[in-house]
N, C-alpha and C positions, 0 to 999 in steps of 0.2 A: 504494500500500500504506500501511498505517497503522503507527504505532509499536506498536500492540497486536496486530499480526498474530501469530496462533498462540498468544497468551497469553490464554486464557479466564479471566476472573475467577472465583475459587473460589466455588462455590455458585451461580453464575449459569447459567441455562438457555441452551442454544444456540438460535439462530434461523437460519432459512435461507429464502430465497424468491427470486422473480423480480421484477425491476424493468424495465419497458419504457421506453426513451427514445424519444419520438416528437416529430415536428416537421417543419417544411419542410426541403427539401434545403438543405444548407449552414448550418443553424442552429447547428452545433457539436456534434452528437451524438457523432460519432466522437472528437473532441478530448476531450469530457467523459468518455467511456468510458475512453479511454487514461489520462486523469488519475486517474480513480477507481481503476483497476486498478493503475496504477503501471508499466505497460509498454505497448508498442505492439501492440495486437491488432486494431485497426481502422484502415483507411487514411484518411488525411486529405489532401485536396487543395482547391484553390481552386475547383474545378469542382463543379457541383451533381450530385446523383444518382449519386455514386460508390460509395456503400455499396449492395451488391446483396443480400447475404445477411443473415439475422438473426444477427448475431455475438454470442455470449455471452461476456462477460468476467466474471471472478470476483474480487471484492474482499472483504477481511476488515475488519470494524470491531468491535473488542471480541469479544463472543461471537457475533456475527452474520456469516453468510456471504451476501453480496449477489451474486446472479447477474444481471448487467445484460444486457439484450437490446437491442443497438444496431440498431434497425430501419432499413430504407431510408426515405429522406425521403418524406413524403406530398405528392403533386403530382397534376396531372391526367394520367393515363396516355394514351399514344398507341399504343405498340407492345405486342406480347405481353409482352416483358420488363418494360416499364413496369407493365403490369397485374399481373403476378406479383409485382413488388416492392411495389406498394401493398397488395395482398392480404396479403403477408407482414407488412407493417408493422401493419395493423389486427389481424391474427391475434396478433401479439406483444403488443399492448395487451390483447386480450381474455383471453389466457392468463396474464397477469402478476398478481402479488399487489398490486403498486403500479405507478402510471404517473407518469412525469415528462414534462410538455409543455415543450419547450425553444423559446423564441422569442428573436429578436434585438432587443436594446434599441433600436438605432438605426433598425430598420425598423418596429417597432411592430406594430400589428394590420393585417397585410396581408390581401389576398383569400384567400391560402392559409391563414393562421391562422384567418380567419373560417370557411372551409370545414371545417377540423379541428374547430373548436368546435361546428359544426352537428351533427356526428355523434359527438362524443366521449362525450356522455352515454349514447348507445345502445351504442357499441362498448366502453366501459370501465365498463359498469354494474356497480356493486357494489365497484369498486376505488377506493381513495383516489387522487386525482390531485393531484400537486404541480405548481406552476408554477415554472419556472426561467427567469429573464430573464437571458440571456447577453450578453456583450460590453458590460457596463455601463460600461466605461471610455470608451465612445464617446459618451455622452450626459450631460447635466446631471442633477443630483439631482431637480430639480423635474419634469423630463420622465419620470424613472423612477417617481416617485410617481404621476403622472397615468396612466402606462401600467399600473401595478399596480392602481390603482382601476378603470380601464376593463376590464381583463381579469377581475377578480374580480366585476365587475358582470355579465359575460357568462356566467361559469361559477363553480360553487361549489368552488373549489380548497381542498384541505385545508390547504395552506401555500404561501407564496410565498417564493422565494429569489432573491436578486440575486447573480449569479456572473460570473466570468470563467473559462471552462473553459481558455483558453489560459494564463492567468497563475496559475490556481489559487485565486483569491479566492472565498471562499464555498463552495468545493467540499466541504470537510471538514464544514461545518454541514449541507449537503444529505445527504451520505453518512451522517452520524450520525442524522439524522432518519429516513432510510429504514431504517437498521439497527434502530432501536428499534421499528419498526412491522411488521417481518416476522413471520410466524407462528413460534411455538416449534416446534422440531424439530431433528433431526440435520442436520449439514452435508451438502450434496449432492455435493460434490467434495472430493478431497484438499486439504489446506490449502496445498500448494505449486503447485496448478494455477491458472493465470490465465485459461484459456479452454477452452471445450469444442469448439472447432473442431479438426479434425485438423491437425497441423503442415503437411501437404501443402497444405491449403487456405489456411492463414495465409501460407505462402510464396508461393502463387500470387497472393494479394491484395497482397502486398508488391511483387511485380513489376508487377502491374497499376497500383498507385499510381504507380510511377516512369514507366510509360508515359503515364499520364494527365497527369502533371506536364510531360512533355516534348512531348506531341503537342497539336494544336490542333483547335478547332471540334468537329465531330461524331465524328471518328475514335475517340476513347477510348470512345465508347458503342457502337461497332461492332466491338469486339474483346473477346476473353476470354482468360484464361490458365489453363492446367491443368498441374498437376504430374504428369508421366507416370511418373517413377520416383524413388525415394529410397533411396539405399544408404549405410548406416553403414559406414565403413571402419575397418580395424584400428588405424590411427593416431589414431582419435578424431574424424576429420573426416567430412563427409558429402558425397556426390555427389548433386546435385539436377538432374534433367532436366525442363525445362518446355517446353510448346508454346504459342505465341501464335497464336490463331486470328483471322484477319481475313476480311473478306467479299469483297474484290476484290484482283486482282493489283496494282493501283496502290497499295493500302494496304500491301502487303508491302514495296514499295520505300521507303515513308515510314517504316515501323517500322525497317527496316534502316538507313536513312540513308546519306549519302554515305560510301562505302568502309566501311560497317558501323559508323560512328561512333555513331549513335543507339542501336542495340541494345547496343553495347559499353558505353555510358554507363549505360543502363538496367540491364544485368547487374551492373555494378560497384556501383551504388547499392543495388540490391536485395540483393546479397550482403552488403553491410555491415549492413543491417537484420537479415538472417537470422542472421548471426554474432553480432550483439548479443543477439538473442532466445535463441539456442541456447547461446551461451557457448563455441562451438568453431568451427573453420575450416569453410567451406563452399565446395565447388567447384560453381559454377552454370553450367549449359549451357542456352542458349536456342535454340529453333528457331521460325521463322515459317512457318505454313501457311495457305493460302487455303482457306476453308470457307464458300462463299457463303451457305448456309442455316443457319448455326449457331444463329441466333436462333429457328429453328423446330424445333430438335432437342431432344427431351425430355431426353436424357442430359446435355446442356450445363446444363440447369436443375438437374438432380439434383446435378451437380458443385458448384454454388454454393449448394445448400440451398434452392432454390425449387421450388414445385410448378408443373409445366408446365401443368396444367389450369387454374390460377388465371389464366393469360394468355388464356383463351378470351374472345372478345368477348361 
């Protein structure tokens, strides 16, 4: 959030619009979104391809309301879910008023970045595209300058920013530049709203983040979390019931852990995040169910905001 949140300068027209954050998996899009918004609305892990939905976070800068679309990372899809995620990412770029391509300073122009640049002109046609070079604390200044020159030689970026999404360096400059270039018009959301995802979905993503951080290898990609019920209690607390769907019986045991220790730790960590977001006590109850074909069920895709048909080969 900014110091000017909710304080529109007198006589200044309001602006509002959508900004798509695109890039490879793990480029730092979710971290940047959370930093821009000033709250945790997108999960952040060290594993790639953890963002599945097009999460919209809302930030205020002066008279501008910036609606950020944190898209799934762009990569070569293998499964139906992968294909639906990539389709959602490019759709987010096509629908946005502005696009920010995020790359990692220390990795430079990878094959993945090259692939994005190959189709960016077509998919983001007519939209100004800014380049944000992230994790700049990991490289020398001379290398940053060379990377900036190489990237701008490959694509006509409207502006280049050097940032650290994790530490906040350069983020305010990027946000201000975006705010000034949004179309004039009324704000799209109430000024105190930080995301357009239902709380049920944000809560499910928080639990999935904790699972992803605790589990290894492919298992995090073979499970999903859904909020089954949400009850606001008279004492001001909330009861949240969630189901973790896994594909095999063996996975269920891994998620539960020895004497239930893994799922207990996941539940405790997720509850802390939920309470921080909501500002009141949360009673979180988790179940693990085996659902072998959840990756092929259209309702699972709807639950996380993806189009099942986009996964067709």
